[in-house]
C-alpha positions as CSV (number, residue, x, y, z in Angstrom):
1,M,176.5,142.5,-139.1
2,W,174.9,139.7,-141.2
3,V,176.2,138.4,-144.4
4,P,174.3,135.9,-146.7
5,G,175.4,132.4,-146.0
6,D,176.5,133.1,-142.4
7,I,173.7,131.1,-140.8
8,A,171.9,127.8,-141.3
9,A,168.5,129.4,-140.4
10,G,168.1,131.0,-143.8
11,F,167.3,134.7,-143.7
12,N,166.6,134.7,-140.0
13,V,169.1,135.9,-137.4
14,F,168.0,135.0,-133.9
15,T,170.1,137.6,-132.1
16,K,169.6,136.1,-128.5
17,M,169.5,139.8,-127.5
18,T,167.0,141.0,-124.8
19,L,165.9,144.6,-125.3
20,R,163.5,146.8,-123.5
21,V,160.7,149.3,-124.4
22,G,162.5,152.6,-125.1
23,D,165.6,151.0,-126.6
24,R,166.6,152.1,-130.1
25,I,168.0,150.0,-132.9
26,D,169.8,151.5,-135.9
27,F,170.0,149.4,-139.0
28,I,172.3,150.2,-142.0
29,V,172.0,148.0,-145.0
30,T,174.9,147.3,-147.3
31,A,174.0,145.9,-150.6
32,R,174.9,146.1,-154.3
33,D,173.0,145.4,-157.4
34,P,175.0,143.2,-159.8
35,E,174.5,145.7,-162.6
36,D,175.0,148.7,-160.3
37,A,171.4,149.8,-160.5
38,P,170.0,151.9,-157.7
39,L,168.4,149.9,-154.8
40,E,165.4,150.5,-152.6
41,Y,164.8,149.4,-149.0
42,C,162.0,148.9,-146.6
43,M,161.5,147.6,-143.1
44,Q,158.7,145.5,-141.6
45,V,158.4,145.1,-137.8
46,G,156.4,142.1,-136.5
47,E,153.0,141.7,-138.3
48,M,152.7,145.4,-139.2
49,P,152.7,146.4,-142.9
50,H,156.1,147.1,-144.3
51,S,157.3,150.8,-144.5
52,S,157.4,152.6,-147.8
53,W,160.2,151.8,-150.1
54,Q,163.0,154.3,-149.8
55,A,166.4,155.1,-151.4
56,S,168.0,155.5,-148.0
57,N,169.6,152.3,-146.7
58,S,169.3,153.2,-143.0
59,F,166.4,152.6,-140.6
60,L,165.7,153.6,-137.0
61,L,163.4,151.5,-134.7
62,Q,162.4,152.9,-131.3
63,L,160.8,150.0,-129.3
64,T,157.3,150.7,-128.0
65,P,155.0,148.7,-125.7
66,K,153.4,147.0,-128.7
67,R,156.7,145.3,-129.5
68,I,156.9,143.4,-126.2
69,R,157.2,139.7,-127.0
70,Q,159.7,136.9,-127.6
71,A,161.4,136.9,-131.0
72,C,160.0,140.3,-132.2
73,G,161.0,140.2,-135.8
74,V,162.4,143.1,-137.8
75,A,162.7,142.3,-141.5
76,L,164.8,144.4,-143.9
77,F,163.9,144.1,-147.7
78,I,165.9,145.1,-150.7
79,R,164.8,145.5,-154.3
80,S,166.2,146.8,-157.5
81,N,164.3,149.3,-159.8
82,R,163.6,146.6,-162.3
83,S,160.1,145.4,-163.0
84,Y,161.0,141.8,-161.9
85,H,162.5,140.6,-158.7
86,A,164.2,137.5,-157.3
87,T,161.3,136.6,-154.9
88,G,158.2,138.3,-156.4
89,W,158.0,141.8,-154.9
90,F,161.6,142.1,-153.5
91,D,165.1,140.7,-154.2
92,A,166.6,139.9,-150.8
93,L,165.7,140.1,-147.1
94,V,167.1,139.4,-143.7
95,A,165.0,139.3,-140.5
96,F,166.5,139.9,-137.0
97,H,164.7,138.6,-133.9
98,Y,164.9,140.2,-130.5
99,D,163.2,139.5,-127.2
100,V,161.5,142.7,-126.0
101,L,160.7,143.3,-122.3
102,P,158.6,146.0,-120.6
103,P,160.5,149.1,-119.4
104,K,162.2,148.9,-116.0
C-alpha cells in the first residue's frame, strides 16, 4: 500500500521486489475526489502508452518478456471528470518499480 507523503522519492515507489516473467500483479487504487465527483483511472507500463481511462479502480498486469529489466515502472494515474486537472491531463499518480527477470 502507498499513501501520499510516505516516501521521499516523490511519486515513485522503488519496491526492491524481483519478479519473473509470468508473475501477475494486481493493483487496486483507493482515491477520493474532494467534491465526491467520480474518478477515472489508467495505467502505464514502462514506455508504452497508457491504457484507456476507465471507471474501475483495479488493474491486472501479467509480466511478459518485454518487461524484463531493472526498475520496470508501472504508473497509475487518477483524474476527475472536470475539464481541468492538477497536473495537466491527470490529477495524481504513483509509479511502482520492479526488477523483472526471465522465467526460470
